[in-house]
C-alpha positions as CSV (number, residue, x, y, z in Angstrom):
1,M,252.9,102.1,48.2
2,E,251.9,101.5,44.6
3,E,253.5,98.5,42.9
4,E,255.6,99.5,39.8
5,I,254.7,97.9,36.5
6,K,257.3,95.5,35.3
7,I,258.0,94.1,31.9
8,A,259.3,90.5,31.4
9,C,262.3,90.5,29.1
10,K,263.6,87.7,26.8
11,V,266.9,87.6,28.8
12,N,266.9,85.1,31.6
13,D,268.3,85.5,35.1
14,E,270.7,83.0,36.8
15,H,267.7,80.7,37.6
16,G,266.5,80.6,34.0
17,E,263.6,83.0,34.7
18,P,262.8,86.0,32.5
19,V,264.4,89.2,33.8
20,Q,261.7,91.6,35.2
21,M,262.4,95.2,34.5
22,I,260.5,98.3,35.8
23,A,258.6,99.5,32.8
24,W,259.8,103.2,32.8
25,K,263.4,101.9,32.7
26,Y,262.7,99.6,29.8
27,K,260.8,102.3,27.9
28,A,263.5,104.9,28.5
29,M,266.4,102.5,27.3
30,R,264.3,101.3,24.3
31,E,263.7,104.9,23.1
32,A,267.4,105.7,23.6
33,I,268.5,102.7,21.6
34,L,266.0,103.5,18.8
35,Q,267.5,107.0,18.6
36,V,271.0,105.8,18.0
37,V,270.6,102.7,15.9
38,P,270.9,103.7,12.2
39,K,267.7,103.1,10.2
40,E,269.9,102.0,7.2
41,G,273.5,100.9,6.6
42,E,275.7,98.7,8.6
43,G,274.3,99.4,12.1
44,I,276.3,100.0,15.2
45,S,278.6,98.1,17.3
46,F,277.5,97.0,20.7
47,K,280.3,99.1,22.3
48,D,279.2,102.2,20.6
49,L,275.5,101.4,21.2
50,R,276.1,101.2,24.9
51,Q,277.8,104.6,25.0
52,Q,275.6,106.4,22.6
53,A,272.3,105.0,24.2
54,K,273.6,106.2,27.6
55,E,274.3,109.7,26.1
56,A,270.7,109.7,24.6
57,L,269.2,109.4,28.1
58,T,268.3,112.4,30.1
59,D,270.4,113.3,33.2
60,E,267.6,112.3,35.3
61,Q,267.1,108.9,33.5
62,R,270.9,108.2,33.9
63,T,270.8,109.0,37.6
64,N,267.8,106.8,38.3
65,L,268.4,104.0,35.9
66,G,271.4,102.3,37.3
67,S,273.8,100.5,35.1
68,A,273.1,101.7,31.5
69,G,275.3,99.1,30.1
70,W,273.2,96.3,31.7
71,Y,270.0,97.8,30.7
72,T,271.3,98.3,27.1
73,L,272.3,94.5,26.9
74,T,268.9,93.5,28.4
75,V,266.7,95.7,26.2
76,K,268.6,95.3,22.9
């Protein structure tokens, strides 16, 4: 089985090591966040970011991602 590419995030796990995230999950959530964060103005609350980023994902991405809230927090 081919190993999936992972991305090291700036967020650390409980052992102080960078969280490793499967690349497609990182890229999908990053794109969703970039779609919903305003380019100008006051920005967006984290509560709204979580919900709107989740809604910006495709049905397939939401199904295969897992916890969209956790991924939003980690990728932000």
